[in-house]
Structures are given as C-alpha cells and as structure tokens.
Backbone as CSV, one residue per row, in Angstrom:
resi,resn,N_x,N_y,N_z,CA_x,CA_y,CA_z,C_x,C_y,C_z
1,VAL,-41.546,-60.049,15.466,-41.498,-59.073,14.242,-42.383,-58.133,14.041
2,SER,-42.162,-57.070,13.609,-43.143,-55.640,13.704,-44.432,-55.941,12.684
3,LYS,-45.408,-55.259,13.028,-46.517,-55.379,12.086,-46.846,-53.989,11.616
4,MET,-45.835,-53.113,11.814,-46.019,-51.790,11.335,-45.958,-51.655,9.922
5,GLU,-47.051,-50.857,9.342,-47.040,-50.805,7.885,-46.045,-49.944,7.129
6,ARG,-45.419,-50.286,6.124,-44.300,-49.941,5.747,-44.694,-49.261,4.170
7,GLN,-43.802,-48.196,3.787,-43.919,-47.992,2.285,-42.734,-48.276,1.672
8,ARG,-42.773,-48.792,0.314,-41.626,-48.909,-0.271,-41.116,-47.635,-0.698
9,VAL,-39.837,-47.374,-0.807,-39.063,-46.221,-1.179,-38.062,-46.264,-2.399
10,LYS,-37.790,-45.233,-3.150,-36.979,-45.579,-4.259,-35.428,-45.034,-3.528
11,SER,-34.711,-46.245,-3.208,-33.201,-45.937,-2.474,-32.502,-47.181,-2.716
12,GLU,-31.053,-46.659,-2.876,-30.156,-47.767,-2.969,-29.976,-48.624,-1.636
13,SER,-30.124,-47.741,-0.638,-29.767,-48.552,0.719,-31.075,-48.897,1.575
14,ILE,-32.171,-48.249,1.218,-33.465,-48.433,1.990,-34.706,-49.041,1.272
15,ALA,-35.249,-50.028,1.781,-36.397,-50.909,0.857,-37.718,-50.144,1.323
16,GLU,-37.840,-50.033,2.701,-39.263,-49.641,3.045,-39.054,-48.839,4.414
17,ILE,-39.925,-47.856,4.717,-40.038,-46.896,5.749,-41.446,-47.024,6.243
18,GLY,-41.496,-47.091,7.519,-42.683,-47.211,8.321,-42.671,-46.586,9.627
19,TYR,-44.044,-46.017,9.930,-43.812,-45.042,11.023,-45.135,-45.329,11.938
20,ASP,-44.983,-45.395,13.184,-46.011,-45.387,14.375,-46.019,-43.979,15.075
21,ALA,-47.082,-43.109,14.601,-47.114,-41.702,15.248,-47.393,-41.965,16.723
22,THR,-48.096,-42.761,17.189,-48.577,-42.995,18.400,-47.429,-43.145,19.359
23,ALA,-46.615,-44.269,18.986,-45.177,-44.523,19.683,-44.238,-43.540,19.418
24,GLU,-44.268,-43.027,18.215,-43.179,-42.242,17.566,-41.927,-42.968,17.336
25,ILE,-42.254,-44.169,16.605,-41.313,-45.088,15.996,-41.206,-45.106,14.832
26,LEU,-40.124,-44.841,14.128,-39.786,-45.026,12.665,-39.123,-46.128,12.465
27,GLU,-39.644,-46.989,11.466,-38.939,-48.435,11.218,-38.470,-48.292,9.956
28,VAL,-37.344,-48.636,9.693,-36.710,-48.839,8.180,-36.058,-50.219,8.222
29,LEU,-36.549,-50.820,7.077,-36.070,-51.838,6.595,-35.222,-51.656,5.248
30,PHE,-33.927,-51.944,5.613,-32.734,-51.649,4.618,-32.559,-52.628,3.721
31,ALA,-32.077,-52.534,2.385,-32.094,-53.409,1.274,-31.057,-54.565,1.642
32,ASN,-30.495,-54.467,2.596,-29.723,-55.738,2.994,-30.511,-56.752,3.738
33,GLY,-31.748,-56.313,4.265,-32.690,-57.236,4.953,-32.577,-56.847,6.336
34,ARG,-31.923,-55.726,6.957,-31.708,-55.335,8.374,-32.996,-54.519,8.618
35,LEU,-33.309,-54.786,9.709,-34.757,-53.935,10.197,-34.408,-53.076,11.465
36,TYR,-34.509,-51.773,11.536,-34.214,-50.938,12.749,-35.251,-50.061,13.040
37,HIS,-35.556,-50.010,14.396,-36.562,-48.949,14.986,-35.596,-47.673,15.613
38,TYR,-36.133,-46.785,15.012,-35.511,-45.289,15.553,-36.727,-44.721,16.608
39,PHE,-36.045,-44.230,17.639,-37.126,-43.956,18.999,-37.285,-42.445,19.047
40,SER,-38.625,-41.952,19.269,-38.768,-40.567,19.662,-38.575,-39.833,18.373
41,VAL,-39.117,-40.207,17.367,-39.093,-39.452,16.022,-40.467,-38.740,15.776
42,SER,-40.390,-37.695,15.645,-41.517,-36.934,15.465,-42.342,-37.178,14.229
43,GLN,-43.705,-36.610,14.152,-44.428,-36.872,12.727,-43.770,-36.042,11.896
44,ASP,-43.401,-34.801,12.159,-42.462,-33.835,11.310,-41.394,-34.299,10.905
45,ALA,-40.586,-35.126,11.594,-39.103,-35.572,11.264,-39.484,-36.811,10.090
46,PHE,-40.557,-37.610,10.452,-40.946,-38.578,9.418,-41.098,-38.209,8.022
47,GLU,-42.042,-37.061,8.046,-42.505,-36.435,6.875,-41.354,-35.834,6.025
48,ARG,-40.378,-35.159,6.782,-39.185,-34.625,6.098,-38.245,-35.732,5.621
49,LEU,-38.351,-36.845,6.107,-37.600,-38.170,5.689,-38.149,-38.492,4.538
50,MET,-39.579,-38.688,4.426,-40.378,-39.128,3.363,-40.413,-38.341,2.042
51,ARG,-40.020,-36.915,2.408,-39.953,-36.028,1.381,-38.642,-35.867,0.590
52,ALA,-37.848,-36.230,1.251,-36.225,-36.088,1.137,-35.860,-36.533,-0.497
53,GLU,-34.928,-35.748,-0.894,-34.400,-36.406,-2.258,-33.682,-37.640,-2.155
54,SER,-32.767,-37.831,-0.967,-32.068,-38.871,-0.684,-32.656,-39.418,0.690
55,HIS,-33.456,-40.681,0.722,-33.776,-41.353,2.080,-32.704,-41.527,2.920
56,GLY,-31.661,-42.178,2.171,-30.466,-42.665,2.910,-29.590,-41.414,3.672
57,LYS,-29.586,-40.619,2.858,-28.429,-39.538,3.301,-29.449,-38.533,4.387
58,HIS,-30.608,-38.587,4.116,-31.471,-37.850,5.236,-31.415,-38.580,6.325
59,LEU,-31.633,-39.915,6.342,-31.621,-40.730,7.601,-30.280,-40.530,8.159
60,ASN,-29.168,-40.776,7.466,-27.886,-40.503,8.157,-27.541,-39.262,8.744
61,ALA,-28.073,-38.190,8.055,-27.668,-36.806,8.534,-28.599,-36.472,9.775
62,ASN,-30.058,-36.896,9.611,-31.052,-36.033,10.505,-31.659,-37.058,11.668
63,ILE,-31.523,-38.441,11.430,-32.342,-39.221,12.119,-31.215,-40.090,13.046
64,LYS,-30.379,-40.730,12.255,-29.241,-41.576,13.255,-28.573,-40.583,14.142
65,SER,-28.188,-39.703,13.789,-27.391,-38.825,14.675,-27.972,-38.187,15.925
66,ARG,-29.303,-38.212,15.743,-30.139,-37.505,16.931,-31.169,-38.410,17.838
67,HIS,-31.151,-39.595,17.251,-32.429,-40.620,17.895,-31.742,-41.980,18.134
68,GLN,-32.107,-42.285,19.462,-31.572,-44.020,19.915,-32.244,-44.690,18.928
69,TYR,-31.514,-45.778,18.582,-32.128,-46.945,17.659,-31.710,-48.233,18.111
70,LYS,-32.489,-49.456,17.424,-32.136,-50.775,17.898,-32.436,-51.518,16.668
71,GLN,-31.543,-52.385,16.408,-31.804,-53.485,15.300,-32.736,-54.283,15.650
72,ILE,-33.553,-54.656,14.899,-34.715,-55.703,15.137,-34.330,-57.021,14.602
73,ARG,-33.873,-57.032,13.138,-33.509,-58.226,12.940,-32.247,-57.883,11.676
C-alpha cells in the first residue's frame, strides 16, 4: 500500500490525488476505492490536473490516454 500523500479533491469520480515528483508517479484514489498509479507524469501535467475544472474529465482526456498505468488496489 502506498504511503504517498494525497489531497482530497471535489470530484464525483475521484476521491484523492497524490504525486511523487521524484518518481513522476501520479496516484489517484477513485471514489469506488480503486487506487491507480500513472507513470512518467510530469510535475506540469500534475499541476494542470489539480487546476482542472473537472479532475475526472481532465484525467480521462490528458493522463489515461498518454501514460501507462497500473491498478494498485
């Protein structure tokens, strides 16, 4: 289980988002309890996600389509 610090976000689909800048890993805890890691995500891409009006739409459009990911739990 990850020890990455996550921030709660206002989203119907996403509960929390975390980021490890050194490893360039984006961690997303979905509202359904599933936890995913997205790899090779730049600091800039993370910041754009956090500023997005809709975190879920931004994740689908800009992260899922461009980065490898793995379900952690």
